[in-house]
C-alpha positions in Angstrom: 149.1 140.9 -193.0 152.5 139.0 -191.6 150.5 137.3 -188.6 147.9 135.8 -191.1 150.3 134.6 -193.6 152.6 133.0 -190.9 149.7 131.1 -190.0 148.8 130.6 -193.5 152.5 129.3 -193.9 152.3 127.1 -190.8 149.1 125.2 -192.1 150.8 124.8 -195.8 153.9 123.4 -194.7 152.4 120.6 -192.5 150.3 119.7 -195.2 153.5 119.9 -197.8 155.4 117.7 -195.0 152.5 115.1 -194.8 151.9 114.3 -198.3 155.8 114.7 -199.4 154.8 117.6 -201.7 158.6 119.1 -201.6 157.7 121.8 -204.4 155.1 123.4 -201.7 157.4 122.8 -198.8 160.2 124.6 -200.7 157.7 127.6 -201.8 156.8 127.8 -197.7 160.4 128.6 -196.5 159.4 132.2 -195.5 160.7 133.2 -192.5 159.5 135.2 -189.8 162.0 138.1 -190.9 160.9 137.9 -194.6 157.2 139.0 -193.6 157.9 141.3 -190.8 161.0 143.1 -191.4 161.5 142.8 -195.1 160.5 145.9 -197.3 156.9 146.2 -198.4 157.0 145.1 -201.8 159.1 141.9 -200.5 156.7 141.1 -197.6 153.8 141.5 -199.8 155.3 139.6 -202.8 156.1 136.5 -200.0 152.3 136.8 -199.1 151.1 136.7 -202.5 153.2 133.4 -202.6 151.4 131.9 -199.5 147.7 133.1 -200.6 148.3 131.5 -204.0 149.7 128.1 -202.6 146.7 128.1 -200.4 144.1 129.1 -203.2 146.1 126.5 -205.7 144.9 123.8 -203.4 142.4 121.0 -203.6 139.1 121.1 -201.6 140.4 117.9 -200.1 143.7 119.4 -199.2 142.1 122.6 -197.7 140.1 119.9 -195.4 143.2 118.1 -194.7 145.4 121.2 -194.1 142.5 122.6 -191.9 142.2 125.5 -194.2 138.7 126.9 -194.8 137.5 129.6 -197.2 137.1 132.3 -194.8 141.1 131.7 -193.7 141.7 132.5 -197.7 139.6 135.6 -197.6 140.9 136.8 -194.6 144.3 136.6 -196.1 143.6 138.3 -199.1 141.7 141.0 -197.2 144.5 141.6 -194.8 147.3 141.8 -198.1 144.7 144.3 -199.6 144.8 146.1 -196.8 148.2 146.2 -196.3 148.9 147.6 -199.7 146.8 150.3 -198.8 148.6 151.8 -196.2 151.0 154.6 -197.2 154.5 154.0 -197.9 157.4 155.7 -195.7 157.6 158.1 -198.0 153.8 159.2 -198.2 153.9 159.3 -194.3 157.2 161.8 -194.4 155.0 164.2 -196.9 151.6 163.7 -194.6 153.7 164.6 -191.6 155.5 167.3 -192.9 151.7 168.8 -194.2 150.4 168.4 -190.7 153.5 170.0 -189.1 152.9 173.2 -191.0 149.0 173.1 -190.1 150.0 173.1 -186.4 151.0 177.0 -186.1 147.5 177.8 -187.8 146.0 175.6 -185.1 147.7 176.9 -182.3 146.5 179.9 -183.3 143.1 179.3 -183.7 143.3 177.3 -180.1 144.6 180.5 -179.0 141.9 182.7 -180.2 139.1 180.0 -178.7 141.2 180.8 -175.3 141.2 184.3 -175.7 137.7 185.4 -177.1 135.8 182.2 -175.9 137.1 180.7 -172.7 138.6 183.9 -171.3 135.2 186.0 -172.2 133.2 183.9 -170.1 135.2 184.1 -167.2 134.0 187.5 -166.9 130.5 186.4 -165.6 132.3 185.5 -162.7 133.9 188.5 -162.2 131.4 190.1 -159.8 130.2 186.6 -158.4 133.0 184.9 -157.7 136.4 187.3 -157.8 138.7 184.6 -156.4 137.6 182.3 -159.2 137.9 185.1 -161.7 141.5 186.3 -160.6 142.9 183.0 -160.1 141.8 182.2 -163.5 143.2 185.6 -164.9 146.2 185.4 -162.6 147.1 181.8 -163.5 146.8 181.8 -167.6 150.4 182.3 -168.3 152.7 181.2 -170.9 156.4 179.6 -169.6 159.0 178.9 -172.4 161.1 176.0 -171.1 163.9 174.1 -173.8 162.4 175.6 -177.1 159.0 174.3 -175.7 155.9 176.6 -174.8 153.6 175.3 -172.2 150.5 176.9 -171.4 149.0 176.4 -168.2 145.8 177.5 -166.8 144.7 177.1 -163.3 141.6 178.0 -161.3 140.0 177.4 -157.6 139.5 173.6 -156.4 137.1 174.4 -153.7 133.6 172.4 -153.5 130.8 174.4 -155.0 133.0 175.9 -157.3 134.0 175.4 -161.1 137.9 173.8 -161.5 139.7 174.6 -164.9 143.4 173.4 -165.0 144.6 173.1 -168.6 148.0 172.3 -169.5 149.7 171.6 -172.9 153.0 171.1 -174.3 154.2 171.6 -177.8 157.4 172.5 -179.6 158.0 176.1 -181.1 157.7 176.2 -184.9 161.4 177.0 -186.1 161.7 178.1 -189.6 164.5 176.1 -191.0 165.4 178.3 -193.5 166.8 180.9 -190.8 168.6 178.4 -188.6 
């Protein structure tokens, strides 16, 4: 939204300076900072000022400024898309809900590892005992600095299956117990 607004603002400022329209030129004193670093509502308000000014131009002015109907429509679409983004407060709630889901998701992943992948490995117990043993011995859980790392290694030899799984995630702690 900010990029589209700045481009439109530049075209409108140029037109206002060329025509000597001090009112429009005064409206276009919207800086980069007021679009990129302002609060959401302020940035949207500034983008709306630019959009309204572009919309109010006559067809001859639009042509002189190099503003097409697609440019104006694109600015409107980007403003509306920006309005649809979740607010920082909403993002905090979403992250909190997703963080609460992590424990369940890790349990599900462990069940897949334990019930599916480890179960599939038993087919190699007789046919490829080295691979099977290295898989079973390499499956370990290490705790480091309040993080859990799951390391799963297997043999890397031609003609054999090679498996290496490594994931690291923070341990879930209940803050009420701290």
